[in-house]
Structure formats: structure tokens, C-alpha cells
N, C-alpha and C positions, 0 to 999 in steps of 0.2 A: 076620405081618401079614395073612395071608389071613383069619384069624378076625375081625379088625376091619373088614374090607371087607364081609363077609357077615352079620355078627351085630351090627349096630348097635343101640343101645338105651341105656337108662339103668339105673342101679342105685340102690337105695334102702337106707338104713340106718335101722333103727328101734331106739330104746332103750326097752325095756319097763320097767314099774313095778318089777320086781325087779332092775333094772340090767343085765339080760341084753341082748345085742345080736342083732338078726335082720336079715339082708340079703335083698333081693328084687330081681328084675329087672322093669323096666317094658317091656312089649311094645309094638309099634306100635298095637295096639288101644286099650290104656289110655293110650298117649301122645296119641292124638287127643283123647281126653276131657280130658287135662290142658291141651292147647292151647286148647280151647273154654272150659275152666274159667278159665284165665288171661286170655283175652280178655274174657270176661263180667265177671270180677272187676275187671279194669283199667277196663273201661267203667263199671261201677258206681261204683267209688271214685275213678277219675280224672275221667271226664267228668261223671257225675251229681253227684259231690261238688263239683266246680267249679261246676256250675250252681246247686247249693244256696248256696254261698258267694257267687257273683255275684249271685243274686237277692236275697239278703239285703243285699248291699252297695249295688248300683246301682239297685234298684227300691223303695227306701224310700218314695218319694213315691207309689207305687202299691201300697198296703198289701194290698188284696184280691188283686190279681194275684200279688204277691210271696208271699203265704202259700200260694196254690194251687201255684205252681211249686215252692216250698220243700217243701210236703207231698208232692207227687207224686214229686219227685226223691228225697226221704228214704224214702218207702214203697217205691220201686222198688229203692233200694240195699238195704233190709232184706230184700225178697223175694228178690232175686238172691243175696244173701249167704247166706240160709238155705237156699235150694234147692241152690246150688253146694256149700255146706258139708256138707249132708246127703249129696249125691251123691258127694263126695270121700271121705267117711268110709267 
């Protein structure tokens, strides 16, 4: 049990294209990145995605405002997803 109290972390399993398996450990330094990655991706797809849907649903009467909110939210989602995807790779 002493090992578990001092060496906390996460393990990863990767299946390669030749069907071989590689394992790896995620350290605290990389864990911090994955926390920020998850938070930003949740914000992008959860909040900004909802803003896109809501603006399209409830701002139909304000077409110009609706399109700007929809475009800005969609562009933000795309930029965050590309940056976080590249950084995670």
C-alpha cells in the first residue's frame, strides 16, 4: 500500500497500428495539462456549443445578432479544438 500513497498517477494503454500494445505512465506535470485540456474542451463543446444552439433557437427574430453570436461561438469552438488537439498529440 505504501506504493499507492506515494506514487499516484495514471496509466495509459496505446494500441498501435501493428496491433501491439504500449503502456505509459502519466506524471503530475502531464496530468495538469490534461486537466486544462479537459476544462477547455468542456467549455468549448459544452458552453459554447449550447450558446450556438440557443442563439439559433431563441434569437431567430434578431437575425444579424444571431449570426454573429453563432459565428463567434463556432469559430471559438474550432480554434480551441484545433489547439488542444495539436497540443495533446
